[in-house]
C-alpha positions as CSV (number, residue, x, y, z in Angstrom):
1,M,113.1,93.3,122.6
2,Y,112.9,96.1,120.1
3,P,110.3,98.7,119.3
4,E,108.5,98.6,115.9
5,R,110.6,101.5,114.7
6,F,113.7,99.3,115.0
7,Y,112.2,96.5,113.0
8,Q,111.1,98.9,110.3
9,L,114.7,100.2,109.8
10,A,116.2,96.7,110.1
11,L,113.8,95.3,107.4
12,W,114.6,98.1,105.0
13,L,118.3,97.6,105.6
14,T,118.1,93.8,104.9
15,P,120.1,93.1,101.6
16,G,117.7,92.3,98.8
17,V,114.6,93.8,100.3
18,G,114.6,97.5,99.3
19,D,111.6,99.9,99.1
20,M,109.0,97.9,97.1
21,L,109.4,94.6,99.1
22,T,109.5,96.5,102.4
23,R,106.1,98.0,101.6
24,L,104.8,94.6,100.3
25,L,106.0,92.7,103.4
26,V,104.6,95.1,105.9
27,S,101.3,95.3,104.1
28,H,101.2,91.5,104.0
29,C,102.2,90.8,107.6
30,G,100.8,93.9,109.3
31,S,104.1,95.2,110.8
32,A,107.8,95.0,110.3
33,E,108.2,93.0,113.5
34,A,105.7,90.4,112.2
35,V,107.9,90.0,109.1
36,F,110.8,88.9,111.2
37,K,108.7,86.6,113.3
38,L,107.3,84.8,110.3
39,P,109.0,81.4,109.7
40,P,111.1,81.2,106.6
41,G,108.8,78.6,105.1
42,K,105.9,81.0,105.1
43,L,108.0,84.0,104.1
44,Q,109.2,82.4,100.9
45,K,105.6,81.9,99.8
46,I,105.0,85.6,99.6
47,R,105.2,87.0,96.1
48,G,108.7,88.3,95.3
49,I,110.5,86.7,98.3
50,G,111.6,83.1,97.6
51,D,113.9,80.8,99.5
52,L,117.2,82.8,99.6
53,L,115.6,86.1,100.6
54,S,113.4,84.5,103.2
55,R,116.5,83.0,104.9
56,T,118.3,86.3,104.6
57,I,115.4,88.1,106.4
58,S,115.2,85.4,109.1
59,A,118.9,85.6,109.8
60,K,118.4,89.1,111.1
61,N,121.9,90.2,110.1
62,S,120.7,93.7,109.6
63,F,120.0,94.2,113.3
64,A,123.5,95.3,114.1
65,Q,123.5,97.9,111.3
66,A,120.1,99.1,112.5
67,E,121.3,99.6,116.0
68,Q,124.3,101.6,114.8
69,M,122.1,103.7,112.5
70,F,119.7,104.5,115.3
71,Q,122.6,105.8,117.4
72,Q,123.9,107.9,114.5
73,L,120.5,109.4,113.9
74,D,120.0,110.2,117.5
75,Q,123.4,111.8,117.9
76,G,122.9,114.0,114.8
77,G,119.4,115.1,115.6
78,Y,118.0,113.3,112.5
79,T,114.9,111.2,112.2
80,F,113.5,108.7,109.7
81,L,110.0,108.5,108.4
82,F,108.6,105.1,107.5
83,F,105.9,104.9,104.8
84,T,103.3,103.9,107.4
85,D,104.0,106.9,109.7
86,K,101.5,109.7,109.8
87,A,104.3,112.2,109.3
88,Y,105.3,110.5,106.1
89,P,104.2,112.9,103.3
90,P,101.0,111.6,101.7
91,R,102.0,113.1,98.4
92,L,104.8,110.6,98.2
93,K,103.0,107.7,99.8
94,S,100.6,107.6,96.9
95,L,103.4,107.0,94.3
96,Y,104.2,103.5,93.0
97,D,107.9,104.1,93.5
98,A,107.9,106.0,96.7
99,P,110.8,105.4,99.1
100,A,109.8,103.2,102.1
101,V,112.1,105.3,104.3
102,L,113.0,109.0,104.3
103,F,115.7,110.5,106.5
104,F,114.8,114.0,107.6
105,K,116.2,116.9,109.7
106,G,114.2,120.1,110.3
107,Q,111.1,121.6,111.9
108,G,108.9,121.9,108.8
109,N,105.8,120.0,107.8
110,L,106.3,117.8,104.8
111,N,102.5,117.7,104.4
112,H,102.3,121.4,103.8
113,P,98.9,122.4,102.2
114,R,100.6,123.9,99.1
115,T,103.9,122.9,97.6
116,V,105.9,124.2,94.6
117,G,108.9,122.6,93.2
118,I,111.3,125.0,91.5
119,V,114.2,123.5,89.5
120,G,116.6,124.4,86.8
121,T,120.1,124.4,85.6
122,R,123.2,124.7,87.8
123,R,124.6,127.2,85.2
124,A,121.8,129.7,85.8
125,T,121.9,133.1,84.1
126,D,121.4,136.3,86.0
127,Y,118.0,136.5,84.3
128,G,117.1,133.0,85.5
129,K,118.1,133.8,89.1
130,R,116.3,137.1,89.1
131,L,113.2,135.5,87.7
132,T,113.4,132.7,90.4
133,E,113.4,135.3,93.2
134,E,110.5,137.3,91.6
135,I,108.4,134.1,91.3
136,V,109.0,133.1,95.0
137,E,108.3,136.7,96.1
138,Q,104.9,136.7,94.2
139,L,104.1,133.2,95.6
140,A,104.7,134.4,99.2
141,S,101.1,135.6,99.7
142,Y,99.9,132.0,99.0
143,Q,102.3,130.6,101.6
144,P,103.5,127.4,99.7
145,A,106.5,125.3,100.7
146,I,109.3,125.5,98.2
147,M,110.9,122.2,97.1
148,S,114.2,121.9,95.4
149,G,117.5,120.1,95.3
150,L,120.0,122.4,97.1
151,A,122.2,122.4,94.0
152,Y,124.0,125.4,92.4
153,G,122.1,127.8,90.2
154,I,118.3,127.8,90.2
155,D,117.9,125.4,93.2
156,I,119.9,127.4,95.8
157,T,118.4,130.6,94.5
158,A,114.9,129.2,95.1
159,H,115.8,128.1,98.6
160,K,117.4,131.5,99.5
161,A,114.4,133.4,98.1
162,A,112.0,131.2,100.2
163,L,114.0,132.1,103.3
164,K,114.0,135.8,102.4
165,Y,110.2,135.9,101.9
166,G,109.4,133.8,104.9
167,L,108.4,130.5,103.2
168,P,109.3,127.0,104.4
169,T,111.6,125.3,102.0
170,F,112.9,121.7,101.7
171,G,116.0,120.5,100.1
172,V,116.0,116.9,98.7
173,M,119.5,115.6,98.8
174,A,121.1,112.8,96.8
175,N,123.3,111.6,99.7
176,G,123.3,111.1,103.4
177,L,122.1,114.1,105.4
178,D,125.4,114.2,107.3
179,T,127.1,115.6,104.2
180,I,125.8,118.8,102.7
181,Y,126.6,118.9,99.0
182,P,127.8,121.3,97.8
183,A,129.6,122.3,100.9
184,E,129.1,126.0,100.1
185,H,125.4,125.6,100.9
186,Q,125.8,124.5,104.5
187,K,124.7,127.8,105.9
188,T,121.6,127.9,103.8
189,A,120.8,124.2,104.6
190,F,121.0,125.0,108.3
191,Q,118.7,128.0,108.0
192,M,116.2,125.9,106.1
193,Q,115.8,123.6,109.0
194,E,114.1,126.2,111.2
195,S,110.8,126.2,109.2
196,G,111.5,123.6,106.5
197,G,114.3,121.0,106.4
198,I,116.5,118.7,104.4
199,L,115.6,115.1,103.5
200,S,117.0,112.1,101.6
201,E,116.3,108.5,100.9
202,Q,120.0,107.7,101.4
203,P,121.2,106.8,104.9
204,L,123.9,108.7,106.8
205,G,127.4,108.1,105.4
206,I,126.4,107.8,101.7
207,K,128.3,110.2,99.5
208,P,126.9,112.0,96.4
209,D,126.6,109.7,93.4
210,R,125.3,110.3,89.9
211,R,122.6,107.6,90.1
212,F,121.3,109.0,93.4
213,F,120.8,112.4,91.8
214,L,118.6,110.9,89.2
215,N,116.5,109.1,91.9
216,R,116.1,112.1,94.1
217,N,114.4,114.0,91.3
218,R,111.4,111.8,91.7
219,I,111.1,112.9,95.3
220,I,111.2,116.6,94.4
221,A,108.4,115.9,91.8
222,G,106.4,113.7,94.1
223,L,106.4,116.3,97.0
224,S,105.3,119.1,94.7
225,D,101.8,120.1,93.6
226,V,103.3,121.9,90.7
227,V,106.9,122.0,89.3
228,I,108.3,125.1,87.6
229,V,111.3,124.7,85.3
230,I,113.1,128.0,85.2
231,E,116.1,127.3,82.9
232,S,117.3,124.0,81.6
233,A,119.4,122.5,78.9
234,R,117.8,119.7,76.8
235,K,119.2,117.2,79.2
236,G,119.7,117.5,82.9
237,G,118.2,117.0,86.3
238,A,115.4,119.6,85.9
239,M,114.2,117.7,82.8
240,G,114.2,114.5,84.8
241,T,112.2,116.2,87.5
242,A,109.7,117.4,84.9
243,E,109.4,113.9,83.4
244,Y,108.7,112.4,86.9
245,A,106.1,115.2,87.6
246,N,104.3,114.3,84.4
247,N,104.3,110.6,85.3
248,Y,102.8,111.5,88.7
249,N,100.1,113.7,87.2
250,R,101.6,116.9,88.7
251,D,101.3,120.3,87.0
252,V,104.4,121.4,85.2
253,F,105.2,124.9,84.0
254,A,108.2,126.0,82.0
255,I,109.6,129.5,81.3
256,P,110.3,130.0,77.6
257,G,113.6,131.4,76.6
258,N,115.8,132.6,73.8
259,L,116.0,130.0,71.0
260,K,119.7,130.7,70.7
261,N,120.4,130.0,74.3
262,P,121.3,126.4,75.2
263,G,120.1,127.0,78.7
264,S,116.5,127.5,77.4
265,E,116.4,124.4,75.1
266,G,114.9,122.2,77.8
267,C,112.1,124.6,78.7
268,N,111.2,125.3,75.1
269,F,111.2,121.5,74.4
270,L,108.8,120.9,77.3
271,I,106.4,123.5,76.1
272,Y,106.5,122.5,72.5
273,H,105.8,118.8,73.3
274,N,103.0,119.7,75.7
275,K,105.0,118.4,78.7
276,A,104.7,121.7,80.4
277,Q,102.4,124.7,80.4
278,L,103.7,128.0,79.3
279,F,104.6,130.1,82.4
280,L,103.4,133.7,82.1
281,D,103.1,134.8,85.6
282,V,102.2,133.6,89.1
283,P,98.5,134.8,89.0
284,S,97.8,132.8,85.8
285,M,99.5,129.7,87.3
286,V,97.7,130.0,90.6
287,D,94.4,130.4,88.6
288,S,95.1,127.1,86.7
289,L,95.9,125.4,90.0
290,N,92.5,126.5,91.5
291,W,94.3,127.7,94.6
292,G,91.6,130.4,95.0
293,E,92.1,132.7,97.9
294,R,95.4,133.6,99.3
295,S,96.7,132.0,102.6
296,G,94.5,132.9,105.5
297,Q,91.4,133.3,103.4
298,Q,90.6,129.7,102.6
299,K,87.4,128.2,104.0
300,E,87.6,124.9,105.8
301,H,85.6,122.1,104.2
302,L,84.5,119.2,106.4
303,L,84.0,115.7,105.0
304,D,80.3,114.7,105.5
305,L,80.1,110.9,105.9
306,S,76.4,110.8,106.9
307,M,75.1,109.8,103.5
308,L,77.5,106.9,103.1
309,S,77.3,103.3,104.3
310,Q,79.3,102.1,107.2
311,E,81.9,100.5,105.0
312,E,82.1,103.5,102.7
313,S,82.6,105.8,105.7
314,Q,85.4,103.6,107.0
315,I,87.2,103.8,103.7
316,M,86.8,107.6,103.5
317,S,88.0,108.0,107.1
318,L,91.1,105.9,106.3
319,L,91.9,108.1,103.4
320,R,91.2,111.3,105.3
321,D,93.4,110.2,108.3
322,N,96.3,108.5,106.4
323,G,96.4,110.2,103.0
324,S,96.4,108.3,99.8
325,Q,96.7,104.6,100.3
326,H,97.5,101.5,98.2
327,I,94.6,99.1,97.9
328,D,96.6,96.5,99.8
329,D,97.0,98.9,102.7
330,L,93.3,99.7,102.6
331,A,92.4,96.0,102.6
332,W,94.7,95.4,105.6
333,K,93.5,98.4,107.7
334,S,89.8,97.9,106.9
335,Q,89.9,94.1,107.1
336,M,87.6,93.9,104.1
337,P,87.8,91.2,101.4
338,M,89.6,92.5,98.3
339,S,86.6,91.9,96.0
340,R,84.3,93.8,98.4
341,L,86.8,96.7,98.8
342,A,87.3,97.0,95.0
343,S,83.6,97.3,94.5
344,L,83.3,100.0,97.2
345,L,86.2,102.0,95.9
346,L,84.7,102.0,92.4
347,N,81.4,103.2,93.8
348,L,83.1,106.0,95.7
349,E,85.0,107.0,92.6
350,F,81.8,107.2,90.6
351,Q,80.4,109.5,93.3
352,G,83.5,111.8,92.8
353,L,84.6,111.4,96.4
354,I,87.8,109.6,95.7
355,R,90.2,109.3,92.8
356,S,92.4,106.4,91.6
357,L,96.1,107.1,91.1
358,P,98.8,105.1,89.3
359,G,99.8,101.8,91.0
360,K,96.4,100.9,92.5
361,V,96.6,103.9,94.9
362,Y,93.5,105.8,96.0
363,G,93.1,109.2,97.5
364,L,90.4,111.8,98.3
365,S,89.2,113.9,95.4
């Protein structure tokens, strides 16, 4: 009766399921539709489900909410990305705490070749704002996408600078996309959608909440190849983003500041405790990232699978076509026994062709 997209949203909306169990159930059953078709007796035997949740899923009470949400998304021009979609950003998919669903509005590519997260205090100084614009201007020749949180201060300065210098920019929000917060940034958010966009893990209708701001910082970090902290107090959202970036093995840079300025305490702390590299200028940062040539000068490198076995080639093709994958997803898509798959993954890792990431996730080197 319904397309798979409907079942995906309905499963995620089911009370008690959430992101982790959504990924687990789809990986175990092969699709969201298959989850709802599985008898409660078999559902409850899946790790983490149990009797109560299996009956909740089988009751399908989330279907009405899913129908209503589909109408709202369609009317507002929004879309949602499920973690199995090709359009779902691979940088996020590889994370152990990635959202199973992302809501998005815009024309930009969330799988941009190069991404830079720029974050900082809402109480930015003129120096911090000026420095933010200068950094974005110098980055323009490398054509990265700029990620930030659409907040006052450093965030909105980074977004506006990206628009000024022709870079795609994405704002990660801590509420439903139907409410732009703060309201003063509505015009900028609209302009961002032409080449970038706005996104959130919160469904439409959800208002800003403190706990959601903490959660959205992980998405900014996860979407970024490198995070630059411009100005920050010892505590704050930018520091949380830097912490997530460190946990995700992302590069973090911080700009040192006046020891007497509370707005520089966070950056100085990150540098002192080796949680961030000292930011000197864009060329030195780009050099440490091994970005090499500027945009338009990169050479295309093709993946040669001729020297690999058929099974190894299958794994490499899956990682190439789908981005980083959890070992459970690889087992399901390749239909290989887990013991055999683990052995092949280890061999490919020894050859330097793939790398293991936190949470039993694997990606191309």
